[in-house]
C-alpha angles and dihedrals in degrees: 000000000000116000110244090216107045098012094230118139098219110104141134131221110245098179137004126195133174114227117251092256094045093238098120145010118235114209128191108208133189124206111231091209105049098015096228121138130226139170129241130186124214118202131181110256112243132190109278115265117214123213118217107214126211091262092052096255117134129218135169116272109259119203088191093055090049091048092047093052093050093046090053091053090049095047111140091359125123092255118123122229087236090059091051092046089051090050091051090047090053094047093047092048092048092048093052089046096050103033129050105189113351139023130187114246088231090064091055092046092052091048091052092046092050092054096041090052088061096040104045127349095206091052088048092054091047093050093044091051090060098034095047092037098233110214100197146350094284089066089056092047092049092051092045091050090052092051092046091048092052090049092049089050090052092047091049092051091050094051097036091238117160126202127214098029 
């Protein structure tokens, strides 16, 4: 492994850990030349998954692109990077488990929205505004009303409140 600081390829592994879900191995490495430490991740190579976009074009699935989109939605929100990484791991694992060669981009978008709705409602609205291509403020209001309605329903079930009686 080449050191990201001095570019030498003489390092040693200081620590190795398997992720909780067993999907990857996290390794702490130390460069023998400059002494700095860095982290690498080792993942099992899987057959490439292609994403079929709305316009019919196909591109390789990109974990980094998925991660970037979710991080943008969560910008300045109280959502940890670990929570986002875990979400991306779950989505990637589910995609590779359910689809062999190709997956519609809409499937990925819905998976992200489902998880963001549970994680952070503001991030969910942000992501939905891009994913669903909101045209004006009424689209935001409609989506916010839906989220608020779901939250009220959850709160009502918790407290045993009943409406209309």
